Backbone bond lengths (Angstrom), bond angles and torsions (degrees), N, CA, C in turn:
res aa  C-N    CA-C-N  psi(-1)  N-CA   C-N-CA  omega(-1)  CA-C   N-CA-C  phi
1 X - - - 1.474 - - 1.570 106.75 -
2 X 1.326 115.58 145.71 1.473 117.90 178.21 1.532 108.90 -152.13
3 X 1.294 114.38 173.98 1.483 120.02 -175.13 1.514 112.00 -117.24
4 X 1.306 118.66 21.52 1.469 121.69 179.70 1.572 107.18 -77.37
5 X 1.344 116.03 162.97 1.451 120.74 173.72 1.501 110.59 -56.87
6 X 1.323 119.54 146.07 1.479 123.18 -174.35 1.547 110.72 -53.63
7 X 1.279 114.78 137.66 1.498 119.83 179.87 1.466 109.86 -105.77
8 X 1.309 122.73 114.91 1.417 121.43 179.39 1.536 113.69 -67.45
9 X 1.337 117.98 144.91 1.476 123.65 -179.27 1.512 105.20 -112.63
10 X 1.330 114.06 174.20 1.436 122.18 -175.28 1.517 113.01 -83.08
11 X 1.348 116.13 -13.77 1.510 119.80 -175.50 1.508 108.08 -69.41
12 X 1.334 115.15 148.36 1.470 122.24 172.32 1.481 105.06 -82.04
13 X 1.344 121.42 137.28 1.449 123.01 173.43 1.487 110.01 -71.85
14 X 1.403 119.84 118.33 1.456 119.52 175.50 1.487 114.09 -72.84
15 X 1.232 117.35 -179.05 1.472 121.27 172.06 1.534 109.72 -52.17
16 X 1.209 121.14 131.08 1.429 122.93 -174.05 1.564 112.73 -62.13
17 X 1.314 113.26 -41.01 1.451 117.29 -175.04 1.512 109.23 -61.17
18 X 1.314 119.97 -33.62 1.471 122.36 178.77 1.557 112.75 -86.03
19 X 1.333 114.74 -23.74 1.448 120.41 -176.71 1.447 112.23 -79.82
20 X 1.337 116.86 -47.33 1.474 120.60 -170.41 1.542 111.75 -139.99
21 X 1.285 119.38 8.10 1.436 120.83 173.33 1.540 114.14 70.64
22 X 1.346 116.21 28.78 1.455 119.63 -171.63 1.453 110.09 -149.60
23 X 1.308 119.16 139.81 1.490 120.92 176.03 1.501 104.91 -132.81
24 X 1.328 116.74 118.08 1.463 122.39 -176.43 1.520 115.33 -74.56
25 X 1.320 115.38 -7.06 1.513 117.11 178.46 1.482 111.23 -56.66
26 X 1.359 116.34 125.82 1.418 119.27 179.63 1.490 117.54 87.72
27 X 1.353 116.56 0.42 1.429 123.19 -179.59 1.492 109.32 -66.42
28 X 1.377 115.20 127.42 1.461 120.75 -173.76 1.578 108.90 -86.69
29 X 1.328 112.71 101.60 1.484 118.47 179.88 1.497 107.53 -82.99
30 X 1.369 114.49 160.88 1.479 118.46 -178.38 1.525 113.98 -53.20
31 X 1.292 122.02 126.85 1.463 118.23 179.69 1.453 118.64 -71.34
32 X 1.334 116.98 -14.80 1.431 122.81 -175.59 1.497 111.88 -160.68
33 X 1.259 118.48 164.21 1.445 124.84 173.83 1.504 107.88 -149.56
34 X 1.346 120.92 169.38 1.409 122.79 -175.92 1.601 108.47 -111.46
35 X 1.357 113.56 156.52 1.376 117.62 173.55 1.556 107.12 -140.23
36 X 1.339 116.36 158.40 1.451 121.50 179.20 1.522 109.29 -112.93
37 X 1.289 116.19 144.66 1.451 120.93 174.28 1.549 110.36 -80.09
38 X 1.261 117.97 -171.88 1.461 123.46 -174.20 1.548 110.12 -65.70
39 X 1.291 117.56 -22.33 1.496 116.30 -177.08 1.480 113.85 -88.79
40 X 1.342 117.08 -5.69 1.491 123.73 179.76 1.538 113.56 52.28
41 X 1.355 116.45 36.57 1.458 118.71 -178.39 1.467 110.94 -111.41
42 X 1.322 119.60 -52.87 1.456 120.58 -170.51 1.530 108.91 -114.53
43 X 1.309 118.99 115.39 1.426 120.51 177.50 1.511 113.57 -72.37
44 X 1.265 118.92 142.77 1.502 126.76 179.50 1.475 106.73 -110.50
45 X 1.340 116.41 131.57 1.462 120.71 179.47 1.575 106.33 -87.80
46 X 1.349 113.04 129.89 1.484 117.04 -177.22 1.586 106.59 -114.94
47 X 1.318 118.01 130.43 1.477 121.59 175.37 1.477 107.49 -74.61
48 X 1.274 117.65 126.08 1.550 122.15 -178.62 1.502 109.34 -81.69
49 X 1.288 115.00 140.65 1.485 121.18 172.22 1.566 105.91 -125.54
50 X 1.375 116.91 81.34 1.414 123.44 -172.65 1.560 109.07 -71.23
51 X 1.332 114.51 133.48 1.506 123.09 175.90 1.559 106.91 -122.60
52 X 1.283 113.60 130.13 1.559 118.96 176.60 1.548 108.16 -74.29
53 X 1.296 117.64 123.13 1.436 122.21 175.78 1.533 113.97 -113.61
54 X 1.346 116.29 -13.95 1.452 122.49 171.64 1.509 108.92 -138.49
55 X 1.302 117.67 132.13 1.448 122.79 -174.72 1.511 110.88 -130.12
56 X 1.301 116.96 81.14 1.502 119.84 175.58 1.556 111.03 83.06
57 X 1.310 118.13 24.91 1.512 117.93 177.74 1.510 111.29 -65.43
58 X 1.337 116.23 132.65 1.461 118.75 174.60 1.540 110.35 -58.88
59 X 1.337 120.70 139.95 1.407 125.30 178.46 1.525 109.36 -150.89
60 X 1.355 116.56 156.76 1.458 120.98 175.47 1.525 110.03 -101.07
61 X 1.301 119.97 -2.35 1.453 121.96 -175.62 1.589 111.36 -78.47
62 X 1.315 111.20 147.81 1.464 119.60 179.80 1.491 113.36 53.88
63 X 1.309 117.14 35.83 1.460 122.36 -178.42 1.551 108.16 -141.74
64 X 1.327 119.14 132.12 1.468 120.33 177.32 1.507 111.19 -58.42
65 X 1.339 117.17 152.93 1.485 122.84 179.96 1.536 108.88 -54.78
66 X 1.369 112.19 129.15 1.403 120.33 177.53 1.529 114.63 91.92
67 X 1.422 115.07 -10.76 1.452 117.13 175.59 1.529 112.87 -78.27
68 X 1.261 114.65 166.48 1.534 121.36 175.98 1.510 108.15 -100.68
69 X 1.292 114.13 118.43 1.545 116.82 -176.88 1.552 109.56 -117.35
70 X 1.418 112.70 144.72 1.432 119.66 -177.37 1.520 107.50 -135.50
71 X 1.341 120.33 148.43 1.441 123.37 -172.14 1.525 113.83 -134.28
72 X 1.277 114.98 130.72 1.502 123.33 172.75 1.515 107.37 -116.66
73 X 1.381 116.28 137.32 1.445 120.09 -179.58 1.494 107.58 -132.97
74 X 1.335 118.11 132.96 1.454 122.44 169.71 1.578 107.73 -118.55
75 X 1.359 116.58 141.49 1.447 117.67 -178.76 1.534 107.15 -134.41
76 X 1.335 111.55 156.57 1.477 117.50 176.67 1.479 106.94 -92.75
77 X 1.393 117.98 65.36 1.410 119.71 -172.75 1.508 117.97 -66.77
78 X 1.336 120.42 -25.74 1.501 116.06 178.10 1.587 115.51 -60.04
79 X 1.290 116.65 -10.31 1.451 120.18 -178.97 1.504 112.10 -82.97
80 X 1.324 121.15 21.64 1.439 120.14 173.69 1.519 115.05 128.20
81 X 1.307 117.69 -1.97 1.429 119.13 173.09 1.498 113.55 87.89
82 X 1.358 118.94 -0.25 1.481 118.35 -177.74 1.517 112.37 -81.73
83 X 1.322 113.28 -14.16 1.446 113.75 -177.66 1.545 112.21 74.57
84 X 1.293 117.63 42.99 1.431 122.66 -172.31 1.519 110.15 -145.45
85 X 1.339 120.61 125.43 1.505 123.82 -3.00 1.545 112.86 -76.38
86 X 1.346 110.72 176.42 1.518 116.05 174.40 1.490 108.64 -139.22
87 X 1.350 110.98 162.90 1.526 122.42 174.59 1.501 104.31 -119.11
88 X 1.320 114.12 131.94 1.497 121.01 174.83 1.505 110.05 -119.98
89 X 1.238 113.97 140.70 1.535 121.66 171.41 1.549 108.38 -124.29
90 X 1.284 115.33 114.37 1.467 122.76 174.81 1.481 107.71 -103.29
91 X 1.385 117.36 127.40 1.448 124.65 176.19 1.517 108.23 -115.81
92 X 1.317 116.95 127.17 1.468 121.14 -173.96 1.486 108.83 -126.09
93 X 1.316 117.34 130.65 1.471 122.76 170.42 1.484 111.29 -104.60
94 X 1.364 114.13 103.72 1.481 120.57 -177.61 1.507 109.40 -81.16
95 X 1.303 115.18 169.65 1.490 120.33 -178.34 1.531 110.94 -68.24
96 X 1.369 117.65 -30.82 1.400 120.20 -174.39 1.565 108.52 -156.84
97 X 1.349 116.90 159.90 1.448 116.72 171.41 1.538 116.44 -54.61
98 X 1.346 117.82 -39.80 1.378 122.26 179.93 1.518 113.33 -63.61
99 X 1.338 114.39 -38.51 1.472 119.16 178.39 1.515 109.36 -65.83
100 X 1.393 115.30 -40.58 1.424 116.57 -178.92 1.588 110.47 -70.76
101 X 1.341 117.57 -32.38 1.409 119.59 176.17 1.572 111.87 -63.94
102 X 1.339 115.02 -42.14 1.438 117.88 -178.82 1.531 111.56 -68.02
103 X 1.381 117.52 -35.14 1.416 120.54 176.24 1.531 112.99 -67.76
104 X 1.274 117.56 -37.31 1.466 119.95 174.86 1.506 112.27 -63.07
105 X 1.337 114.13 -47.97 1.472 118.49 179.33 1.530 114.39 -59.97
106 X 1.379 115.99 -32.87 1.467 118.01 -178.47 1.529 113.72 -86.94
107 X 1.323 118.95 -7.82 1.429 120.08 -173.21 1.584 108.96 -84.99
108 X 1.326 116.80 131.42 1.373 124.47 169.75 1.537 108.32 -94.83
109 X 1.312 119.57 123.93 1.426 120.37 -167.52 1.572 111.30 -68.41
110 X 1.338 116.72 -23.62 1.451 117.98 176.94 1.502 112.86 -68.41
111 X 1.382 119.01 -10.97 1.465 126.05 178.49 1.519 111.03 -93.87
112 X 1.274 119.89 3.59 1.433 121.81 -177.97 1.541 111.38 -98.04
113 X 1.335 117.78 -5.65 1.423 125.64 177.29 1.501 112.44 -106.73
114 X 1.331 119.80 162.44 1.424 120.07 -176.67 1.486 113.81 -73.03
115 X 1.341 116.87 -48.08 1.489 122.88 178.44 1.518 108.33 -88.79
116 X 1.341 116.02 107.02 1.417 119.63 -172.53 1.530 108.74 -85.19
117 X 1.349 115.90 137.83 1.424 120.86 167.74 1.537 111.19 -131.87
118 X 1.232 119.43 -174.70 1.483 120.93 177.85 1.479 110.41 -119.22
119 X 1.372 111.55 177.13 1.483 122.01 -179.16 1.569 115.53 53.61
120 X 1.280 115.75 62.53 1.498 119.97 178.99 1.524 108.70 -69.49
121 X 1.344 115.93 147.50 1.447 124.92 178.39 1.542 108.32 -98.31
122 X 1.318 116.10 97.76 1.432 118.39 179.77 1.466 114.24 -74.36
123 X 1.340 115.28 148.16 1.441 123.57 179.13 1.521 107.50 -120.60
124 X 1.350 117.62 133.29 1.441 120.33 -176.08 1.554 107.44 -70.55
125 X 1.386 114.43 140.19 1.466 120.52 177.49 1.539 109.90 -107.95
126 X 1.328 118.13 7.32 1.436 121.18 -174.47 1.504 113.35 -64.90
127 X 1.342 117.44 -31.24 1.470 117.42 -172.68 1.512 111.94 -106.84
128 X 1.391 117.72 18.27 1.453 122.82 -175.60 1.450 110.66 -91.91
129 X 1.355 122.69 -6.98 1.429 123.88 179.79 1.492 113.91 66.97
130 X 1.306 117.77 34.23 1.396 120.73 -179.82 1.520 115.41 -74.97
131 X 1.290 119.25 153.95 1.437 121.80 179.43 1.539 108.91 -92.85
132 X 1.292 118.34 -5.90 1.485 118.42 177.42 1.484 115.22 -60.75
133 X 1.356 115.67 147.64 1.484 118.45 176.10 1.538 110.83 -66.15
134 X 1.343 116.36 -35.55 1.415 122.45 174.04 1.527 108.52 -162.39
135 X 1.338 114.13 153.28 1.474 117.77 -173.45 1.527 110.02 -157.34
136 X 1.323 116.03 164.65 1.453 122.15 171.82 1.526 107.67 -151.36
137 X 1.348 116.50 152.03 1.466 122.58 -171.56 1.525 106.09 -147.66
138 X 1.318 117.36 137.71 1.414 121.76 -178.42 1.523 112.96 -152.95
139 X 1.324 115.94 149.35 1.423 120.84 157.21 1.511 108.72 -80.89
140 X 1.399 114.94 118.63 1.449 117.07 -173.97 1.559 112.22 -106.17
141 X 1.298 115.90 2.45 1.472 115.78 169.47 1.527 111.34 -154.68
142 X 1.341 114.26 117.93 1.477 118.40 172.67 1.516 108.61 -91.60
143 X 1.290 119.24 136.38 1.442 122.55 -172.50 1.426 112.84 -93.05
144 X 1.308 119.83 114.06 1.405 129.75 167.31 1.555 113.19 46.45
145 X 1.319 114.90 -142.21 1.428 121.00 -172.82 1.504 111.38 -72.55
146 X 1.265 117.41 -24.28 1.515 119.43 -175.52 1.487 113.03 -81.62
147 X 1.345 119.58 -10.80 1.434 124.50 177.83 1.501 112.77 51.98
148 X 1.332 115.76 40.40 1.453 118.27 174.72 1.470 108.13 -100.08
149 X 1.342 115.96 152.57 1.516 120.93 -172.30 1.549 110.86 -85.75
150 X 1.317 116.76 111.99 1.471 120.44 179.03 1.556 110.48 -100.77
151 X 1.254 118.86 0.80 1.527 118.84 175.04 1.548 106.39 -151.99
152 X 1.293 112.49 127.95 1.462 124.65 175.67 1.518 113.18 -120.75
153 X 1.320 117.78 151.48 1.447 118.55 177.01 1.487 107.33 -146.30
154 X 1.385 114.02 140.63 1.481 121.16 176.12 1.499 104.54 -132.84
155 X 1.346 117.34 129.91 1.409 127.20 179.95 1.505 109.06 -124.51
156 X 1.342 118.84 127.27 1.472 120.14 179.37 1.504 112.44 -145.39
157 X 1.291 114.79 150.93 1.518 120.74 -178.65 1.473 109.74 -115.66
158 X 1.278 117.57 134.09 1.475 127.28 173.66 1.528 107.89 -126.10
159 X 1.313 115.72 94.59 1.477 117.91 -174.01 1.507 109.79 62.53
160 X 1.315 118.25 -121.79 1.427 120.76 178.66 1.494 114.33 -96.21
161 X 1.306 117.75 8.50 1.473 123.13 178.69 1.502 109.48 -97.14
162 X 1.314 116.29 135.10 1.475 121.50 171.94 1.481 108.94 -115.77
163 X 1.337 116.25 141.27 1.461 121.72 177.51 1.516 107.61 -130.22
164 X 1.331 114.26 131.67 1.520 121.30 176.92 1.494 103.29 -120.03
165 X 1.369 117.16 128.08 1.425 121.52 173.65 1.511 105.87 -123.75
166 X 1.381 115.22 131.52 1.434 122.80 179.46 1.518 115.04 -129.06
167 X 1.274 117.63 143.39 1.480 123.31 166.31 1.534 103.23 -116.96
168 X 1.367 115.54 130.32 1.449 118.87 179.02 1.487 113.95 -149.50
169 X 1.343 115.23 130.44 1.456 121.64 172.95 1.568 104.32 -109.65
170 X 1.313 114.20 114.41 1.489 120.58 -174.90 1.517 112.49 -92.91
171 X 1.343 118.85 -29.65 1.417 121.27 -169.31 1.487 117.90 -119.05
172 X 1.310 115.33 -10.98 1.495 121.89 -176.37 1.526 108.04 -127.01
173 X 1.385 114.06 -176.63 1.451 120.25 179.01 1.486 111.54 -95.24
174 X 1.319 118.93 23.18 1.447 119.94 176.44 1.530 112.15 -62.97
175 X 1.348 113.59 143.84 1.437 119.05 176.21 1.511 112.41 -148.05
176 X 1.303 114.01 159.98 1.517 118.70 -176.20 1.537 105.85 -126.23
177 X 1.317 117.39 139.87 1.471 119.98 179.88 1.494 112.26 -73.01
178 X 1.310 115.60 159.28 1.487 118.93 177.42 1.472 111.38 -61.97
179 X 1.336 119.49 -39.76 1.474 118.98 177.12 1.492 113.59 -59.33
180 X 1.367 118.16 -41.27 1.525 119.43 -177.66 1.523 107.98 -68.80
181 X 1.322 119.81 -42.59 1.480 118.65 -179.19 1.512 111.52 -68.18
182 X 1.305 120.38 -40.67 1.385 122.21 175.53 1.555 111.43 -59.40
183 X 1.313 115.24 -37.35 1.444 119.90 176.79 1.498 111.09 -65.13
184 X 1.313 117.31 -40.59 1.451 122.27 174.62 1.543 110.12 -61.70
185 X 1.274 118.47 -47.27 1.471 121.77 -178.84 1.542 109.89 -58.83
186 X 1.331 116.21 -45.13 1.464 118.49 -175.76 1.518 108.38 -70.67
187 X 1.278 119.09 -31.75 1.450 125.04 178.10 1.551 108.58 -62.36
188 X 1.317 115.03 -50.14 1.531 121.60 176.30 1.544 108.74 -58.36
189 X 1.343 116.51 -46.50 1.489 118.83 -177.64 1.589 111.08 -62.38
190 X 1.286 115.70 -38.39 1.465 118.21 176.54 1.468 113.98 -65.33
191 X 1.357 117.14 -38.60 1.473 119.92 176.00 1.535 110.50 -62.48
192 X 1.352 114.97 -47.13 1.401 119.78 -177.69 1.601 113.11 -61.61
193 X 1.303 111.98 -47.04 1.516 118.48 -177.05 1.574 107.31 -65.25
194 X 1.332 116.20 -36.59 1.468 118.67 177.76 1.522 113.43 -63.90
195 X 1.346 114.93 -42.55 1.476 120.89 174.92 1.470 113.42 -60.56
196 X 1.372 115.37 -44.36 1.431 120.01 -179.78 1.544 111.94 -61.94
197 X 1.347 114.30 -34.71 1.506 120.15 -177.88 1.529 110.30 -69.35
198 X 1.336 114.76 -17.82 1.466 117.97 179.47 1.501 115.45 -93.58
199 X 1.393 114.99 -6.08 1.446 118.55 -178.07 1.527 113.64 -69.20
């Protein structure tokens, strides 16, 4: 596992439903997020306009060695073209459920985002009613004095499939509430479990 920018591979991305049991079409992304001005006093609510810039690109990131990884990215590009913040979905097909389990156990969520920090604040997923075999979720970056979360990560295993969902603001003071990120994680979980039920 690493936190470098996604590295494209030579594989062609197959149909997602057959590659990772998940189709992001219709996925409800957060409708808004907050940002702070220079004074860090009053948060401003920003309406998000998410644009897909990666759609199932093969990648080796967030996937155990030998696994098949695919990446989807949405960015709030109308805010100046910097692509910040963004939401990433990594789908990985591991060789076996055990290999996926070991990969999840070994992954530190703070290493799943681009700008690495320490001391993530984990949130229990036990009472979220998730279909995942196992999962973990954390705020992996608290922003400055305001202590608002500018980077979230959710990692879950479904058999031999691993999914990582991140929200990250790398260049600005944008942040997302715990409720909104948990809602995104449960939305992804529902999509995945629905696709599995159709197999």
